[in-house]
C-alpha positions as CSV (number, residue, x, y, z in Angstrom):
1,M,-12.1,-52.6,33.2
2,V,-12.7,-48.8,33.0
3,V,-9.9,-46.8,31.4
4,V,-9.2,-43.6,33.1
5,E,-9.1,-40.4,31.0
6,P,-7.1,-37.2,31.3
7,I,-8.9,-34.0,32.7
8,R,-9.5,-32.2,29.4
9,N,-9.9,-28.5,30.4
10,R,-8.6,-26.0,32.8
11,D,-12.0,-25.4,34.6
12,D,-12.3,-28.9,35.4
13,V,-8.6,-29.1,36.9
14,Q,-9.7,-25.9,39.0
15,L,-12.7,-27.7,40.3
16,M,-10.3,-30.5,41.5
17,I,-8.1,-28.0,43.2
18,E,-10.9,-26.1,44.9
19,Y,-12.5,-29.4,46.2
20,L,-9.1,-30.9,47.4
21,T,-8.3,-27.3,49.1
22,F,-11.6,-27.1,51.0
23,H,-13.4,-30.3,51.3
24,S,-11.4,-33.4,50.9
25,A,-10.6,-33.9,54.6
26,V,-11.5,-32.6,58.0
27,K,-8.0,-31.6,59.0
28,E,-6.3,-29.0,57.2
29,S,-3.0,-30.6,56.9
30,D,-4.7,-33.6,55.3
31,R,-6.4,-31.1,52.8
32,Q,-3.0,-29.6,52.0
33,R,-1.5,-33.0,51.6
34,N,-4.3,-34.0,49.2
35,L,-4.0,-30.9,47.3
36,M,-0.1,-31.1,46.8
37,L,-0.7,-34.7,45.9
38,F,-3.0,-33.8,42.9
39,L,-0.7,-30.8,42.1
40,S,2.3,-33.0,41.9
41,G,0.6,-35.3,39.4
42,V,-0.6,-32.8,37.1
43,N,2.6,-30.6,37.2
44,L,5.2,-33.5,37.1
45,G,3.5,-36.4,35.2
46,F,5.1,-39.1,37.4
47,R,3.3,-42.1,38.1
48,I,1.6,-42.3,41.5
49,G,4.0,-45.0,42.9
50,D,6.8,-42.6,42.3
51,I,4.9,-39.4,43.7
52,V,4.0,-41.1,47.1
53,K,7.6,-41.9,47.7
54,L,8.9,-38.3,47.3
55,K,10.5,-36.9,50.2
56,V,11.2,-33.2,51.1
57,K,14.7,-33.3,49.9
58,H,13.6,-34.2,46.5
59,V,11.7,-31.0,46.1
60,K,14.1,-28.5,47.5
61,G,15.5,-27.3,44.2
62,W,13.9,-26.5,41.0
63,H,14.3,-30.2,39.7
64,V,12.8,-33.4,40.9
65,Q,14.8,-36.3,40.4
66,I,13.4,-39.9,40.6
67,V,14.2,-43.3,39.1
68,D,11.0,-44.3,37.3
69,E,9.5,-47.2,39.2
70,K,8.0,-48.9,36.0
71,T,10.9,-48.3,33.4
72,D,13.9,-48.0,35.9
73,K,15.0,-44.8,34.1
74,P,16.4,-41.9,35.9
75,T,14.0,-39.0,35.3
76,K,14.6,-35.2,36.0
77,R,11.8,-32.8,35.9
78,K,11.8,-29.1,36.4
79,M,8.9,-27.7,38.5
80,P,6.8,-25.0,37.1
81,K,7.0,-21.8,38.9
82,K,3.6,-21.7,40.2
83,F,3.8,-25.2,41.3
84,K,7.3,-24.6,42.9
85,N,6.1,-21.8,44.8
86,A,3.0,-23.8,46.2
87,M,5.5,-26.6,47.0
88,R,7.9,-24.2,48.9
89,Q,5.1,-23.1,51.0
90,Y,4.0,-26.7,51.6
91,I,7.5,-27.9,52.8
92,K,8.4,-24.8,54.9
93,D,8.3,-26.5,58.2
94,K,9.1,-29.9,57.1
95,K,12.4,-31.9,57.5
96,D,14.4,-33.1,54.4
97,E,13.8,-36.7,55.2
98,D,9.8,-36.3,55.7
99,F,7.7,-37.8,53.1
100,L,5.7,-35.3,51.1
101,F,2.5,-37.4,51.4
102,P,2.6,-38.8,55.0
103,S,0.5,-41.6,56.1
104,R,-1.5,-41.2,59.3
105,N,-0.4,-44.8,60.1
106,G,3.0,-44.0,61.1
107,K,5.4,-41.0,61.2
108,H,7.8,-42.6,58.7
109,Q,5.5,-43.8,56.3
110,H,4.1,-42.4,53.1
111,I,0.5,-42.8,51.8
112,K,-0.1,-46.0,49.6
113,P,-0.9,-45.6,46.0
114,N,-4.3,-47.1,46.8
115,T,-5.1,-44.3,49.5
116,A,-4.0,-41.7,46.8
117,Y,-6.4,-43.4,44.3
118,K,-9.2,-43.0,46.9
119,I,-8.6,-39.4,47.4
120,I,-8.4,-38.4,43.7
121,K,-11.3,-40.7,42.8
122,K,-13.5,-39.2,45.6
123,A,-12.7,-35.6,44.6
124,A,-13.3,-36.3,40.9
125,E,-16.8,-37.9,41.8
126,E,-17.7,-35.1,44.1
127,V,-17.0,-32.5,41.2
128,G,-18.8,-34.6,38.7
129,L,-15.9,-36.0,36.7
130,E,-16.2,-39.5,35.3
131,N,-13.4,-41.9,34.7
132,I,-10.9,-39.9,36.8
133,A,-8.5,-41.5,39.1
134,T,-4.6,-41.2,40.0
135,H,-3.4,-42.2,36.6
136,S,-5.6,-39.3,35.1
137,M,-3.1,-36.8,36.7
138,R,-0.2,-38.1,34.6
139,K,-2.5,-38.2,31.4
140,T,-3.7,-34.6,32.3
141,F,0.1,-33.5,32.4
142,G,0.7,-35.1,29.1
143,L,-2.4,-33.7,27.3
144,F,-1.8,-30.1,28.6
145,M,2.0,-30.4,27.7
146,Y,0.9,-31.7,24.2
147,E,-1.6,-28.9,23.8
148,Q,1.0,-26.3,24.7
149,T,3.9,-27.5,22.7
150,K,2.3,-29.8,19.8
151,D,5.6,-31.9,20.3
152,V,4.5,-35.5,20.4
153,A,8.3,-36.5,20.5
154,L,8.6,-34.4,23.7
155,I,5.6,-35.9,25.2
156,M,6.8,-39.5,24.5
157,D,10.1,-38.6,26.2
158,L,8.5,-37.1,29.3
159,L,6.3,-39.9,29.8
160,N,9.0,-42.6,29.0
161,H,6.9,-44.1,26.3
162,S,8.3,-46.3,23.6
163,S,6.5,-44.7,20.5
164,Q,4.7,-41.5,19.6
165,S,1.6,-43.4,18.8
166,I,1.4,-44.8,22.4
167,S,1.8,-41.2,23.8
168,L,-1.1,-39.9,21.5
169,R,-3.5,-42.8,22.4
170,Y,-2.3,-42.4,26.1
171,I,-3.2,-38.8,26.4
172,G,-6.4,-39.2,24.4
173,K,-5.7,-37.3,21.2
174,N,-6.5,-40.5,19.1
175,Q,-10.0,-40.6,20.8
176,D,-10.5,-37.0,20.4
177,S,-9.7,-37.4,16.6
178,Q,-12.0,-40.3,16.2
179,D,-14.8,-38.4,18.0
180,R,-14.4,-35.4,15.6
181,A,-14.3,-37.7,12.5
182,M,-17.6,-39.5,13.7
183,T,-19.3,-36.3,14.4
184,K,-18.8,-35.2,10.7
185,F,-19.5,-38.6,9.3
186,Q,-22.8,-38.6,7.4
187,G,-23.9,-42.1,8.2
188,F,-26.4,-44.0,6.2
C-alpha cells in the first residue's frame, strides 16, 4: 500500500492549481469544480468524504460547519479570505441546496470520493508529483498550518487526532526529521 504524502511546497501547490484551472477537464464548469475541490481540501483540511457532501448553504458565511464523518465530531472551520473570495465567485449562480461538487450522473448528486481521487491523482501525475491523492490535500493543510503556527496541539485539534505524535507523523514532520538526521549521519 502506498502512503500518500502532503504537498510540501507552495510552488507545487501552485502547479496543481494551474493544472486544475486550465487542463483538468474539457468543460470550464468541470475545471472550476475540480479547482474548488482541491482548494477546499488544502484550505479546510476536511476529509474528502466530508468535502464532496458540501452544499452551497454550507459555504455562504465565513465558517464551514460539518459533522466529521470519521469521528462524528462537529467541526467548524473559518475560511481563509483568499479562499472565501474564490468560493464566493464559484457559488454566485448556485442555489443553497446545490452540491458544491455536482456529479454529471444526476442533478441532485455529488461526485463520489473515488471520482475526486481520480481528479486529484491525475492532476498530480500531470505536474510530476508522486504519492499525491485526495488525502494529500488534508495533509497539506496540516503541514502548512503547522509550518505557519508551529503549534502541534492546534494541528491535532484541527485534524481531530488523538495525539500530537499522530499529527506530526501524519503531516510528514517525523519523516522530515528522520531524513535530515540520516543526511547528517556519518555511516560506516
